[in-house]
All heavy atoms as TSV, in Angstrom:
chain	resi	resn	atom	element	x	y	z
A	1	MET	N	N	-74.173	39.864	51.728
A	1	MET	CA	C	-73.543	38.703	51.143
A	1	MET	C	C	-72.893	39.038	49.811
A	1	MET	O	O	-71.794	38.589	49.536
A	1	MET	CB	C	-74.587	37.587	50.997
A	1	MET	CG	C	-74.066	36.358	50.348
A	1	MET	SD	S	-72.866	35.544	51.390
A	1	MET	CE	C	-72.924	33.944	50.728
A	2	GLU	N	N	-73.593	39.792	48.981
A	2	GLU	CA	C	-73.048	40.154	47.670
A	2	GLU	C	C	-71.753	40.949	47.812
A	2	GLU	O	O	-70.825	40.763	47.020
A	2	GLU	CB	C	-74.071	40.945	46.862
A	2	GLU	CG	C	-75.241	40.117	46.378
A	2	GLU	CD	C	-74.812	38.984	45.468
A	2	GLU	OE1	O	-73.950	39.177	44.593
A	2	GLU	OE2	O	-75.341	37.872	45.648
A	3	GLU	N	N	-71.677	41.808	48.822
A	3	GLU	CA	C	-70.453	42.596	49.028
A	3	GLU	C	C	-69.280	41.696	49.370
A	3	GLU	O	O	-68.173	41.878	48.857
A	3	GLU	CB	C	-70.661	43.622	50.138
A	3	GLU	CG	C	-71.553	44.773	49.748
A	3	GLU	CD	C	-71.688	45.780	50.867
A	3	GLU	OE1	O	-70.660	46.159	51.455
A	3	GLU	OE2	O	-72.819	46.185	51.135
A	4	ILE	N	N	-69.530	40.714	50.214
A	4	ILE	CA	C	-68.468	39.775	50.584
A	4	ILE	C	C	-67.988	39.012	49.362
A	4	ILE	O	O	-66.782	38.857	49.142
A	4	ILE	CB	C	-68.949	38.808	51.682
A	4	ILE	CG1	C	-69.230	39.571	52.972
A	4	ILE	CG2	C	-67.934	37.691	51.921
A	4	ILE	CD1	C	-69.915	38.748	54.040
A	5	LEU	N	N	-68.917	38.540	48.539
A	5	LEU	CA	C	-68.549	37.805	47.329
A	5	LEU	C	C	-67.748	38.666	46.366
A	5	LEU	O	O	-66.785	38.191	45.751
A	5	LEU	CB	C	-69.796	37.255	46.641
A	5	LEU	CG	C	-70.525	36.138	47.375
A	5	LEU	CD1	C	-71.827	35.789	46.658
A	5	LEU	CD2	C	-69.646	34.924	47.510
A	6	LYS	N	N	-68.105	39.931	46.225
A	6	LYS	CA	C	-67.356	40.835	45.352
A	6	LYS	C	C	-65.930	41.021	45.860
A	6	LYS	O	O	-64.970	41.008	45.076
A	6	LYS	CB	C	-68.049	42.197	45.258
A	6	LYS	CG	C	-69.314	42.185	44.433
A	6	LYS	CD	C	-69.948	43.558	44.432
A	6	LYS	CE	C	-71.314	43.542	43.777
A	6	LYS	NZ	N	-71.978	44.854	43.847
A	7	ILE	N	N	-65.785	41.200	47.167
A	7	ILE	CA	C	-64.454	41.391	47.753
A	7	ILE	C	C	-63.600	40.148	47.546
A	7	ILE	O	O	-62.451	40.225	47.100
A	7	ILE	CB	C	-64.562	41.751	49.249
A	7	ILE	CG1	C	-65.188	43.133	49.409
A	7	ILE	CG2	C	-63.192	41.695	49.916
A	7	ILE	CD1	C	-65.599	43.465	50.837
A	8	VAL	N	N	-64.165	38.988	47.858
A	8	VAL	CA	C	-63.421	37.736	47.722
A	8	VAL	C	C	-63.065	37.485	46.261
A	8	VAL	O	O	-61.957	37.043	45.948
A	8	VAL	CB	C	-64.232	36.562	48.317
A	8	VAL	CG1	C	-63.627	35.223	47.956
A	8	VAL	CG2	C	-64.334	36.702	49.829
A	9	ASP	N	N	-63.984	37.767	45.359
A	9	ASP	CA	C	-63.739	37.555	43.933
A	9	ASP	C	C	-62.598	38.424	43.409
A	9	ASP	O	O	-61.900	38.042	42.479
A	9	ASP	CB	C	-65.024	37.824	43.141
A	9	ASP	CG	C	-64.931	37.336	41.715
A	9	ASP	OD1	O	-64.379	36.230	41.502
A	9	ASP	OD2	O	-65.400	38.057	40.816
A	10	SER	N	N	-62.392	39.571	44.030
A	10	SER	CA	C	-61.333	40.472	43.577
A	10	SER	C	C	-59.958	40.104	44.138
A	10	SER	O	O	-58.955	40.702	43.764
A	10	SER	CB	C	-61.665	41.915	43.967
A	10	SER	OG	O	-61.546	42.092	45.370
A	11	MET	N	N	-59.908	39.109	45.017
A	11	MET	CA	C	-58.657	38.725	45.671
A	11	MET	C	C	-58.069	37.465	45.041
A	11	MET	O	O	-58.769	36.668	44.427
A	11	MET	CB	C	-58.919	38.452	47.165
A	11	MET	CG	C	-59.483	39.617	47.925
A	11	MET	SD	S	-60.008	39.143	49.586
A	11	MET	CE	C	-58.461	39.297	50.442
A	12	ASP	N	N	-56.781	37.300	45.224
A	12	ASP	CA	C	-56.094	36.061	44.898
A	12	ASP	C	C	-56.688	34.964	45.796
A	12	ASP	O	O	-56.976	35.227	46.970
A	12	ASP	CB	C	-54.597	36.237	45.181
A	12	ASP	CG	C	-53.823	34.985	44.973
A	12	ASP	OD1	O	-53.682	34.563	43.815
A	12	ASP	OD2	O	-53.355	34.417	45.991
A	13	PRO	N	N	-56.917	33.751	45.297
A	13	PRO	CA	C	-57.541	32.707	46.111
A	13	PRO	C	C	-56.825	32.435	47.443
A	13	PRO	O	O	-57.479	32.275	48.475
A	13	PRO	CB	C	-57.511	31.474	45.219
A	13	PRO	CG	C	-57.501	32.022	43.832
A	13	PRO	CD	C	-56.710	33.294	43.916
A	14	GLU	N	N	-55.507	32.400	47.431
A	14	GLU	CA	C	-54.772	32.153	48.671
A	14	GLU	C	C	-54.966	33.292	49.671
A	14	GLU	O	O	-55.125	33.067	50.868
A	14	GLU	CB	C	-53.280	31.945	48.391
A	14	GLU	CG	C	-52.967	30.629	47.723
A	14	GLU	CD	C	-53.161	30.687	46.208
A	14	GLU	OE1	O	-53.334	31.795	45.644
A	14	GLU	OE2	O	-53.154	29.616	45.587
A	15	GLN	N	N	-54.961	34.516	49.169
A	15	GLN	CA	C	-55.175	35.672	50.034
A	15	GLN	C	C	-56.598	35.655	50.595
A	15	GLN	O	O	-56.814	35.934	51.775
A	15	GLN	CB	C	-54.936	36.974	49.270
A	15	GLN	CG	C	-55.130	38.210	50.111
A	15	GLN	CD	C	-55.079	39.499	49.294
A	15	GLN	OE1	O	-55.135	39.476	48.075
A	15	GLN	NE2	N	-54.972	40.619	49.981
A	16	ALA	N	N	-57.568	35.312	49.759
A	16	ALA	CA	C	-58.961	35.254	50.198
A	16	ALA	C	C	-59.120	34.222	51.318
A	16	ALA	O	O	-59.774	34.499	52.330
A	16	ALA	CB	C	-59.872	34.921	49.026
A	17	LEU	N	N	-58.520	33.039	51.162
A	17	LEU	CA	C	-58.601	32.021	52.211
A	17	LEU	C	C	-57.947	32.489	53.502
A	17	LEU	O	O	-58.458	32.240	54.594
A	17	LEU	CB	C	-57.954	30.724	51.743
A	17	LEU	CG	C	-58.784	29.860	50.818
A	17	LEU	CD1	C	-57.980	28.644	50.368
A	17	LEU	CD2	C	-60.070	29.427	51.486
A	18	SER	N	N	-56.821	33.161	53.376
A	18	SER	CA	C	-56.140	33.677	54.558
A	18	SER	C	C	-57.018	34.675	55.311
A	18	SER	O	O	-57.152	34.607	56.538
A	18	SER	CB	C	-54.821	34.333	54.145
A	18	SER	OG	O	-54.184	34.907	55.264
A	19	GLU	N	N	-57.624	35.588	54.579
A	19	GLU	CA	C	-58.486	36.592	55.207
A	19	GLU	C	C	-59.745	35.955	55.782
A	19	GLU	O	O	-60.187	36.303	56.885
A	19	GLU	CB	C	-58.853	37.687	54.207
A	19	GLU	CG	C	-57.678	38.529	53.752
A	19	GLU	CD	C	-56.989	39.276	54.883
A	19	GLU	OE1	O	-57.683	39.741	55.815
A	19	GLU	OE2	O	-55.757	39.400	54.844
A	20	LEU	N	N	-60.333	35.021	55.050
A	20	LEU	CA	C	-61.529	34.346	55.544
A	20	LEU	C	C	-61.234	33.553	56.811
A	20	LEU	O	O	-62.062	33.500	57.730
A	20	LEU	CB	C	-62.109	33.422	54.474
A	20	LEU	CG	C	-62.825	34.118	53.325
A	20	LEU	CD1	C	-63.157	33.129	52.226
A	20	LEU	CD2	C	-64.070	34.827	53.813
A	21	SER	N	N	-60.076	32.938	56.887
A	21	SER	CA	C	-59.737	32.173	58.093
A	21	SER	C	C	-59.617	33.094	59.299
A	21	SER	O	O	-60.020	32.720	60.410
A	21	SER	CB	C	-58.479	31.339	57.900
A	21	SER	OG	O	-57.363	32.150	57.703
A	22	ARG	N	N	-59.107	34.306	59.109
A	22	ARG	CA	C	-59.043	35.276	60.213
A	22	ARG	C	C	-60.451	35.619	60.699
A	22	ARG	O	O	-60.719	35.677	61.904
A	22	ARG	CB	C	-58.331	36.550	59.781
A	22	ARG	CG	C	-56.832	36.408	59.655
A	22	ARG	CD	C	-56.145	37.684	59.224
A	22	ARG	NE	N	-56.678	38.876	59.863
A	22	ARG	CZ	C	-56.562	40.106	59.373
A	22	ARG	NH1	N	-55.951	40.301	58.230
A	22	ARG	NH2	N	-57.052	41.140	60.015
A	23	VAL	N	N	-61.357	35.834	59.760
A	23	VAL	CA	C	-62.736	36.172	60.112
A	23	VAL	C	C	-63.415	34.990	60.798
A	23	VAL	O	O	-64.106	35.152	61.810
A	23	VAL	CB	C	-63.525	36.613	58.860
A	23	VAL	CG1	C	-64.997	36.764	59.171
A	23	VAL	CG2	C	-62.952	37.906	58.306
A	24	LEU	N	N	-63.208	33.781	60.264
A	24	LEU	CA	C	-63.836	32.599	60.848
A	24	LEU	C	C	-63.349	32.345	62.269
A	24	LEU	O	O	-64.128	31.928	63.131
A	24	LEU	CB	C	-63.603	31.375	59.976
A	24	LEU	CG	C	-64.401	31.347	58.683
A	24	LEU	CD1	C	-63.958	30.185	57.807
A	24	LEU	CD2	C	-65.887	31.263	58.979
A	25	LYS	N	N	-62.075	32.568	62.537
A	25	LYS	CA	C	-61.564	32.409	63.901
A	25	LYS	C	C	-62.312	33.327	64.862
A	25	LYS	O	O	-62.678	32.927	65.964
A	25	LYS	CB	C	-60.063	32.692	63.953
A	25	LYS	CG	C	-59.227	31.589	63.376
A	25	LYS	CD	C	-57.750	31.955	63.417
A	25	LYS	CE	C	-56.924	30.920	62.699
A	25	LYS	NZ	N	-55.501	31.287	62.650
A	26	MET	N	N	-62.538	34.558	64.439
A	26	MET	CA	C	-63.260	35.515	65.271
A	26	MET	C	C	-64.699	35.051	65.487
A	26	MET	O	O	-65.211	35.046	66.609
A	26	MET	CB	C	-63.244	36.902	64.619
A	26	MET	CG	C	-63.964	37.966	65.415
A	26	MET	SD	S	-64.090	39.515	64.523
A	26	MET	CE	C	-65.217	39.077	63.209
A	27	LEU	N	N	-65.364	34.628	64.415
A	27	LEU	CA	C	-66.751	34.185	64.523
A	27	LEU	C	C	-66.878	32.904	65.349
A	27	LEU	O	O	-67.783	32.773	66.165
A	27	LEU	CB	C	-67.350	33.967	63.128
A	27	LEU	CG	C	-67.596	35.229	62.306
A	27	LEU	CD1	C	-68.006	34.863	60.899
A	27	LEU	CD2	C	-68.637	36.109	62.968
A	28	PHE	N	N	-65.979	31.956	65.137
A	28	PHE	CA	C	-66.038	30.696	65.864
A	28	PHE	C	C	-65.896	30.905	67.361
A	28	PHE	O	O	-66.512	30.187	68.151
A	28	PHE	CB	C	-64.954	29.737	65.371
A	28	PHE	CG	C	-65.411	28.828	64.263
A	28	PHE	CD1	C	-66.214	29.297	63.236
A	28	PHE	CD2	C	-65.030	27.502	64.247
A	28	PHE	CE1	C	-66.629	28.463	62.226
A	28	PHE	CE2	C	-65.434	26.651	63.232
A	28	PHE	CZ	C	-66.243	27.134	62.216
A	29	SER	N	N	-65.092	31.879	67.763
A	29	SER	CA	C	-64.921	32.117	69.194
A	29	SER	C	C	-66.206	32.647	69.827
A	29	SER	O	O	-66.405	32.514	71.028
A	29	SER	CB	C	-63.762	33.084	69.451
A	29	SER	OG	O	-64.073	34.378	68.975
A	30	ALA	N	N	-67.099	33.219	69.020
A	30	ALA	CA	C	-68.353	33.761	69.542
A	30	ALA	C	C	-69.504	32.748	69.454
A	30	ALA	O	O	-70.571	32.987	70.012
A	30	ALA	CB	C	-68.725	35.031	68.779
A	31	LEU	N	N	-69.294	31.633	68.771
A	31	LEU	CA	C	-70.352	30.642	68.572
A	31	LEU	C	C	-70.251	29.506	69.582
A	31	LEU	O	O	-69.180	29.204	70.092
A	31	LEU	CB	C	-70.260	30.032	67.169
A	31	LEU	CG	C	-70.558	30.939	65.993
A	31	LEU	CD1	C	-70.251	30.202	64.699
A	31	LEU	CD2	C	-71.998	31.415	66.015
A	32	GLY	N	N	-71.361	28.851	69.785
A	32	GLY	CA	C	-71.383	27.649	70.602
A	32	GLY	C	C	-70.975	26.439	69.786
A	32	GLY	O	O	-70.865	26.502	68.557
A	33	GLU	N	N	-70.779	25.334	70.472
A	33	GLU	CA	C	-70.334	24.098	69.826
A	33	GLU	C	C	-71.309	23.638	68.744
A	33	GLU	O	O	-70.900	23.227	67.665
A	33	GLU	CB	C	-70.167	23.001	70.881
A	33	GLU	CG	C	-69.682	21.679	70.335
A	33	GLU	CD	C	-68.270	21.749	69.800
A	33	GLU	OE1	O	-67.461	22.546	70.315
A	33	GLU	OE2	O	-67.970	20.997	68.854
A	34	GLU	N	N	-72.602	23.712	69.015
A	34	GLU	CA	C	-73.597	23.250	68.052
A	34	GLU	C	C	-73.563	24.086	66.772
A	34	GLU	O	O	-73.621	23.546	65.666
A	34	GLU	CB	C	-74.996	23.294	68.669
A	34	GLU	CG	C	-76.047	22.680	67.777
A	34	GLU	CD	C	-77.407	22.598	68.458
A	34	GLU	OE1	O	-77.452	22.455	69.689
A	34	GLU	OE2	O	-78.407	22.680	67.726
A	35	ALA	N	N	-73.449	25.399	66.896
A	35	ALA	CA	C	-73.411	26.276	65.724
A	35	ALA	C	C	-72.147	26.028	64.903
A	35	ALA	O	O	-72.193	26.001	63.670
A	35	ALA	CB	C	-73.492	27.740	66.152
A	36	ARG	N	N	-71.017	25.820	65.572
A	36	ARG	CA	C	-69.763	25.520	64.854
A	36	ARG	C	C	-69.891	24.201	64.102
A	36	ARG	O	O	-69.497	24.090	62.942
A	36	ARG	CB	C	-68.585	25.457	65.827
A	36	ARG	CG	C	-68.121	26.797	66.315
A	36	ARG	CD	C	-66.803	26.688	67.052
A	36	ARG	NE	N	-66.870	25.854	68.234
A	36	ARG	CZ	C	-67.014	26.298	69.474
A	36	ARG	NH1	N	-67.111	27.593	69.692
A	36	ARG	NH2	N	-67.055	25.477	70.488
A	37	SER	N	N	-70.447	23.218	64.770
A	37	SER	CA	C	-70.616	21.903	64.147
A	37	SER	C	C	-71.544	21.985	62.941
A	37	SER	O	O	-71.246	21.417	61.884
A	37	SER	CB	C	-71.168	20.926	65.181
A	37	SER	OG	O	-71.351	19.664	64.615
A	38	GLU	N	N	-72.643	22.691	63.078
A	38	GLU	CA	C	-73.586	22.840	61.963
A	38	GLU	C	C	-72.925	23.542	60.780
A	38	GLU	O	O	-73.100	23.139	59.623
A	38	GLU	CB	C	-74.810	23.636	62.416
A	38	GLU	CG	C	-75.864	23.752	61.352
A	38	GLU	CD	C	-77.103	24.483	61.845
A	38	GLU	OE1	O	-77.375	24.457	63.055
A	38	GLU	OE2	O	-77.784	25.079	60.989
A	39	PHE	N	N	-72.129	24.572	61.059
A	39	PHE	CA	C	-71.416	25.273	59.993
A	39	PHE	C	C	-70.497	24.317	59.245
A	39	PHE	O	O	-70.465	24.298	58.010
A	39	PHE	CB	C	-70.611	26.446	60.555
A	39	PHE	CG	C	-69.669	27.039	59.556
A	39	PHE	CD1	C	-70.132	27.917	58.595
A	39	PHE	CD2	C	-68.321	26.704	59.553
A	39	PHE	CE1	C	-69.266	28.459	57.647
A	39	PHE	CE2	C	-67.463	27.239	58.616
A	39	PHE	CZ	C	-67.931	28.113	57.662
A	40	LEU	N	N	-69.740	23.509	59.977
A	40	LEU	CA	C	-68.799	22.587	59.339
A	40	LEU	C	C	-69.517	21.525	58.521
A	40	LEU	O	O	-69.071	21.176	57.431
A	40	LEU	CB	C	-67.897	21.947	60.397
A	40	LEU	CG	C	-66.923	22.921	61.061
A	40	LEU	CD1	C	-66.201	22.244	62.224
A	40	LEU	CD2	C	-65.935	23.480	60.053
A	41	TRP	N	N	-70.643	21.023	59.020
A	41	TRP	CA	C	-71.421	20.051	58.241
A	41	TRP	C	C	-71.927	20.695	56.963
A	41	TRP	O	O	-71.891	20.080	55.897
A	41	TRP	CB	C	-72.590	19.490	59.044
A	41	TRP	CG	C	-72.189	18.459	60.062
A	41	TRP	CD1	C	-72.326	18.557	61.417
A	41	TRP	CD2	C	-71.586	17.191	59.824
A	41	TRP	NE1	N	-71.837	17.428	62.013
A	41	TRP	CE2	C	-71.384	16.565	61.059
A	41	TRP	CE3	C	-71.200	16.520	58.670
A	41	TRP	CZ2	C	-70.820	15.299	61.184
A	41	TRP	CZ3	C	-70.626	15.265	58.785
A	41	TRP	CH2	C	-70.441	14.672	60.034
A	42	ASN	N	N	-72.410	21.934	57.057
A	42	ASN	CA	C	-72.891	22.647	55.870
A	42	ASN	C	C	-71.760	22.879	54.878
A	42	ASN	O	O	-71.951	22.771	53.667
A	42	ASN	CB	C	-73.538	23.969	56.253
A	42	ASN	CG	C	-74.868	23.790	56.931
A	42	ASN	OD1	O	-75.537	22.784	56.748
A	42	ASN	ND2	N	-75.253	24.760	57.725
A	43	LEU	N	N	-70.592	23.181	55.383
A	43	LEU	CA	C	-69.430	23.415	54.534
A	43	LEU	C	C	-69.050	22.154	53.758
A	43	LEU	O	O	-68.695	22.220	52.584
A	43	LEU	CB	C	-68.248	23.892	55.388
A	43	LEU	CG	C	-66.992	24.327	54.683
A	43	LEU	CD1	C	-67.259	25.543	53.799
A	43	LEU	CD2	C	-65.912	24.650	55.698
A	44	MET	N	N	-69.183	21.007	54.414
A	44	MET	CA	C	-68.842	19.741	53.770
A	44	MET	C	C	-69.974	19.225	52.894
A	44	MET	O	O	-69.803	18.242	52.182
A	44	MET	CB	C	-68.488	18.694	54.822
A	44	MET	CG	C	-67.208	18.999	55.536
A	44	MET	SD	S	-66.707	17.697	56.654
A	44	MET	CE	C	-67.967	17.792	57.911
A	45	GLY	N	N	-71.137	19.849	52.965
A	45	GLY	CA	C	-72.243	19.447	52.119
A	45	GLY	C	C	-73.014	18.252	52.625
A	45	GLY	O	O	-73.717	17.614	51.871
A	46	GLU	N	N	-72.872	17.922	53.895
A	46	GLU	CA	C	-73.591	16.800	54.479
A	46	GLU	C	C	-74.308	17.291	55.725
A	46	GLU	O	O	-73.859	18.198	56.395
A	46	GLU	CB	C	-72.637	15.692	54.913
A	46	GLU	CG	C	-71.806	15.125	53.806
A	46	GLU	CD	C	-70.834	14.077	54.305
A	46	GLU	OE1	O	-71.023	13.550	55.412
A	46	GLU	OE2	O	-69.886	13.809	53.591
A	47	SER	N	N	-75.408	16.643	56.043
A	47	SER	CA	C	-76.059	16.958	57.307
A	47	SER	C	C	-75.539	16.023	58.373
A	47	SER	O	O	-75.133	14.892	58.081
A	47	SER	CB	C	-77.573	16.840	57.196
A	47	SER	OG	O	-77.940	15.487	57.123
A	48	GLY	N	N	-75.553	16.464	59.594
A	48	GLY	CA	C	-75.084	15.642	60.701
A	48	GLY	C	C	-75.866	14.360	60.827
A	48	GLY	O	O	-75.318	13.313	61.141
A	49	GLU	N	N	-77.170	14.406	60.570
A	49	GLU	CA	C	-77.980	13.210	60.687
A	49	GLU	C	C	-77.592	12.176	59.649
A	49	GLU	O	O	-77.584	10.994	59.923
A	49	GLU	CB	C	-79.472	13.551	60.548
A	49	GLU	CG	C	-80.023	14.292	61.744
A	49	GLU	CD	C	-80.658	15.604	61.348
A	49	GLU	OE1	O	-81.008	15.781	60.160
A	49	GLU	OE2	O	-80.797	16.459	62.218
A	50	ASP	N	N	-77.267	12.604	58.427
A	50	ASP	CA	C	-76.853	11.649	57.397
A	50	ASP	C	C	-75.575	10.942	57.808
A	50	ASP	O	O	-75.434	9.744	57.609
A	50	ASP	CB	C	-76.638	12.359	56.060
A	50	ASP	CG	C	-77.924	12.852	55.440
A	50	ASP	OD1	O	-79.002	12.401	55.877
A	50	ASP	OD2	O	-77.854	13.696	54.539
A	51	LYS	N	N	-74.644	11.677	58.353
A	51	LYS	CA	C	-73.370	11.105	58.775
A	51	LYS	C	C	-73.595	10.097	59.892
A	51	LYS	O	O	-73.055	9.009	59.863
A	51	LYS	CB	C	-72.440	12.225	59.235
A	51	LYS	CG	C	-71.048	11.796	59.538
A	51	LYS	CD	C	-70.312	11.439	58.277
A	51	LYS	CE	C	-68.839	11.289	58.551
A	51	LYS	NZ	N	-68.110	10.949	57.365
A	52	VAL	N	N	-74.401	10.454	60.870
A	52	VAL	CA	C	-74.656	9.555	61.988
A	52	VAL	C	C	-75.386	8.309	61.526
A	52	VAL	O	O	-75.039	7.199	61.905
A	52	VAL	CB	C	-75.467	10.276	63.104
A	52	VAL	CG1	C	-75.928	9.294	64.164
A	52	VAL	CG2	C	-74.626	11.381	63.723
A	53	SER	N	N	-76.379	8.482	60.657
A	53	SER	CA	C	-77.121	7.306	60.190
A	53	SER	C	C	-76.228	6.388	59.369
A	53	SER	O	O	-76.409	5.166	59.393
A	53	SER	CB	C	-78.350	7.728	59.387
A	53	SER	OG	O	-77.976	8.359	58.202
A	54	SER	N	N	-75.259	6.932	58.650
A	54	SER	CA	C	-74.364	6.063	57.875
A	54	SER	C	C	-73.431	5.285	58.787
A	54	SER	O	O	-72.995	4.195	58.434
A	54	SER	CB	C	-73.563	6.885	56.859
A	54	SER	OG	O	-72.635	7.723	57.511
A	55	LEU	N	N	-73.131	5.820	59.962
A	55	LEU	CA	C	-72.275	5.108	60.904
A	55	LEU	C	C	-72.993	3.905	61.532
A	55	LEU	O	O	-72.347	2.957	61.945
A	55	LEU	CB	C	-71.804	6.060	62.020
A	55	LEU	CG	C	-70.827	7.130	61.590
A	55	LEU	CD1	C	-70.555	8.092	62.744
A	55	LEU	CD2	C	-69.520	6.533	61.106
A	56	VAL	N	N	-74.306	3.941	61.564
A	56	VAL	CA	C	-75.078	2.850	62.142
A	56	VAL	C	C	-74.830	1.558	61.377
A	56	VAL	O	O	-74.817	0.477	61.947
A	56	VAL	CB	C	-76.593	3.203	62.168
A	56	VAL	CG1	C	-77.440	2.003	62.555
A	56	VAL	CG2	C	-76.838	4.372	63.086
A	57	HIS	N	N	-74.586	1.665	60.083
A	57	HIS	CA	C	-74.389	0.481	59.249
A	57	HIS	C	C	-72.999	-0.131	59.406
A	57	HIS	O	O	-72.747	-1.186	58.864
A	57	HIS	CB	C	-74.650	0.817	57.782
A	57	HIS	CG	C	-76.057	1.244	57.548
A	57	HIS	ND1	N	-77.116	0.385	57.632
A	57	HIS	CD2	C	-76.579	2.468	57.254
A	57	HIS	CE1	C	-78.238	1.033	57.388
A	57	HIS	NE2	N	-77.944	2.301	57.156
A	58	LEU	N	N	-72.120	0.534	60.122
A	58	LEU	CA	C	-70.790	-0.022	60.331
A	58	LEU	C	C	-70.891	-1.110	61.339
A	58	LEU	O	O	-70.591	-1.957	61.730
A	58	LEU	CB	C	-69.816	1.050	60.828
A	58	LEU	CG	C	-69.548	2.175	59.853
A	58	LEU	CD1	C	-68.652	3.216	60.499
A	58	LEU	CD2	C	-68.897	1.655	58.597
């Protein structure tokens, strides 16, 4: 993890996002739907259960 952070830190932010998106495309193709969904919830800083429970109040 530290190596990845060092590499990304040494890059221009736009270049880092471009490279990370290439890597994520490769990883996402190897993951199942549940793992992809969990990753996206973690990225947004919310758990899936919190989102679902908040929809109940609608």
